[in-house]
Every structure is written in C-alpha cells, then in structure tokens.
C-alpha positions, -999 to +999 in steps of 0.1 A: -341-358+401-322-345+431-340-343+464-340-309+482-364-318+510-350-322+545-375-350+556-372-370+524-335-377+530-343-401+559-345-439+551-370-445+579-398-422+566-407-430+530-445-427+536-446-400+562-422-377+542-441-384+509-410-396+492-415-410+457-425-446+457-402-473+444-423-475+412-419-437+407-381-438+414-378-465+387-391-441+361-361-418+363-328-415+383-335-402+418-307-390+440-305-381+478-338-397+486-339-419+517-301-422+518-296-410+554-300-431+585-321-416+613-290-419+635-270-395+614-264-358+624-274-345+590-271-309+580-277-284+552-240-282+546-237-320+541-267-319+518-251-291+497-219-310+494-238-341+482-260-321+459-229-305+443-214-339+437-247-352+421-250-321+399-215-325+387-221-362+380-252-354+360-233-328+339-206-353+332-232-378+319-247-351+298-279-351+319-299-322+332-300-321+370-334-311+384-337-302+421-371-306+437-381-297+472-390-269+495-363-268+522-352-232+517-321-236+539-308-264+516-313-244+484-298-212+499-267-231+512-262-247+478-264-215+459-250-189+483-226-211+503-223-215+541-207-197+569-173-213+576-181-222+612-154-245+627-163-279+640-180-276+673-163-292+703-181-325+709-182-319+747-198-285+743-223-298+718-233-327+741-236-303+770-258-278+751-280-304+734-286-321+767-301-290+783-338-281+785-347-255+759-356-229+785-321-232+801-305-230+767-324-199+758-315-183+791-278-189+785-281-177+750-295-144+762-263-139+781-239-151+754-257-138+723-285-114+731-293-106+695-298-143+686-319-149+717-342-120+708-345-131+672-353-168+679-385-182+694-379-196+729-394-229+716-370-232+687-349-260+702-326-266+673-317-231+664-312-220+700-289-249+707-270-242+675-265-205+683-253-213+718-229-241+709-213-219+682-206-190+705-194-213+733-171-233+710-157-205+688-160-173+708-179-157+679-216-154+674-233-174+647-243-141+630-207-130+629-198-163+611-227-159+588-213-127+575-189-149+556-201-173+529-180-200+511-188-228+487-219-215+469-224-225+432-250-199+423-226-179+402-211-209+384-242-225+370-271-217+346-301-218+370-337-221+358-358-217+390-396-222+392-416-217+424-451-232+427-476-213+447-509-230+443-542-218+457-541-220+495-575-237+499-566-262+473-532-268+490-548-273+524-573-298+511-545-317+494-524-317+526-554-331+546-561-358+521-525-368+518-522-373+556-553-394+556-538-416+529-505-418+548-522-430+579-538-458+559-508-468+539-479-473+563-471-441+582-482-456+615-460-486+610-431-464+601-434-444+633-439-476+654-406-489+640-389-456+646-400-456+683-386-490+688-351-478+677-330-473+709-302-459+688-322-429+676-325-404+705-358-386+712-344-353+700-331-366+667-342-346+636-360-377+621-382-379+651-392-342+647-407-348+613-443-337+611-466-366+620-442-385+642-452-371+675-489-373+667-487-409+656-465-417+687-492-402+709-518-425+692-496-456+696-490-447+733-527-443+739-529-406+747-547-398+714-572-418+694-565-422+657-588-395+645-574-369+670-538-379+659-547-375+623-563-341+629-533-328+648-509-341+621-531-324+594-531-291+614-493-292+618-489-299+581-512-270+571-492-247+595-459-258+579-473-253+544-484-218+553-449-209+566-433-225+536-457-207+512-448-173+529-411-181+527-413-190+490-432-158+482-408-134+499-373-149+504-361-162+470-349-135+445-377-114+431-369-124+395-375-161+402-407-170+384-437-178+407-467-196+394-499-213+406-511-246+391-535-230+367-506-218+344-481-245+352-481-259+316-472-225+302-444-221+327-430-255+321-430-248+284-410-216+290-387-235+314-380-261+287-373-235+260-350-217+284-330-249+289 
C-alpha cells in the first residue's frame, strides 16, 4: 500500500491525519506513511518521485503496488508529470513567504493578473507559489504548466477506482471520526506540535485540518466542544470539495462507485488485474 494523502506523510500526525495504526501497518507493507518530518518543505513533485521509486520496487519484487488516498495533485503529478519549474531563488522564496497574504495577492495582481484573478485571496500557499515563480523565473506558473515532464501514466497498466459514498453517510462518518480522534490522541499530537520551535507557524503540517482548532482549545480561546465542532465542520467542507473534485476532474472512464456496490467493483478490479 502506497500512501497518496498529503497529510498522512507527516510523522507528527498519525491520529489527526487518520494514518493506519501500527497494527494495521503490520498486516501488509505500507509505504510513504509518516515518513516526512514536519520541518520538511514537502511537495507533490517529491511525493511523485518517491511513489515512482516505490512502484518500481514493488514491480521488481513481483508485488502489486496499490495507491490509496485522495490528494488529487499527488495523483495528477504522478500520472501526468509536472511543470519543469526551475529551483526558486531562496531569497525570493523567503521574501514572498514572509509577506502577509493580502500583500502577496496585491503583488501577484501586478506580476500575474490571470493567476491573481483565478486564486482566492485567502489561498496563502498557491498565491505565494505563483508570485515566487514569476519573480524567480520571469515566467508565470501557467506558462510553465504548459509543459509536463516525468509522468508515468502512459507507461503503466492502471486500474483506478473512485469511491463516492452517500454524502450524508460520509458526513456522519467524518463527524464520528473527529470525535474519536479527540479522545484517542489528536489533542496530544497538536500539543507536541505547538511546542516545536523548529516548525514555523505557516508550515504545511500546521495547516492540517484540526490543528488550528485544537490549538485554540489548548490556548483557551475555545472549549473542547467548540473546537471539535469547528474541526468537524472543516472536515465536512474539505470532504465536499474532495467529493466534487473526484466526480469531475479524473478521466470520465475511471470507474466511480458508492459503497453499496463496492464488492462488485472490487471483484471486477481483481479480475482486471
């Protein structure tokens, strides 16, 4: 099993990211789960390189590599490749990442109006990325993205399966899972994370759903129930966006199924393989 979830790569967030437990991992080989320190500047490109290596290693062993996870950018980068954007000048990156998002967006409107119009003014990560690319390379990110290199989609036999369960069922599961997380270690994980002076406040690991809500509880600005409700709401909103993406963005011929006919689909999947 190869992880394709952007939160589950981080070592610090086993519970809050719903990573497989140690007992579950012992049942079969698991790769790219919890292997990244929260201090790392991790990316879809790095994940794709690591996933390609794990897929090749599985093939060499005569094993079937199974990728599981819903981070669309990871899967797209692996299959379609990535724009060959040069390394960003560290000084430019530090300057851009140190700006307030409102200032970053204002500067992006001048440097790359199309990107500024396309991105939400609150999308800190993508706005900073677009601005640092155009400042460092002299080309917009969209121009670079017109070129793609390194994808493996045309070199492998792919058997995709997209799960689209009933939305009400999914929302109830999300709420119940957050409740269990709060009881079984998520609060301790965030407390440990907040004590790490080597992990900046804007690090991706600190933007995982539930971190800010639990942090507010630990700091006393929210009680536990309010923090849980906010984390549940954020999770449901994310699940809704992910659900929409999975319905419309992957190729139309990728099979989509709800949980009522999953057994049939898995049977077809196994026969295909």
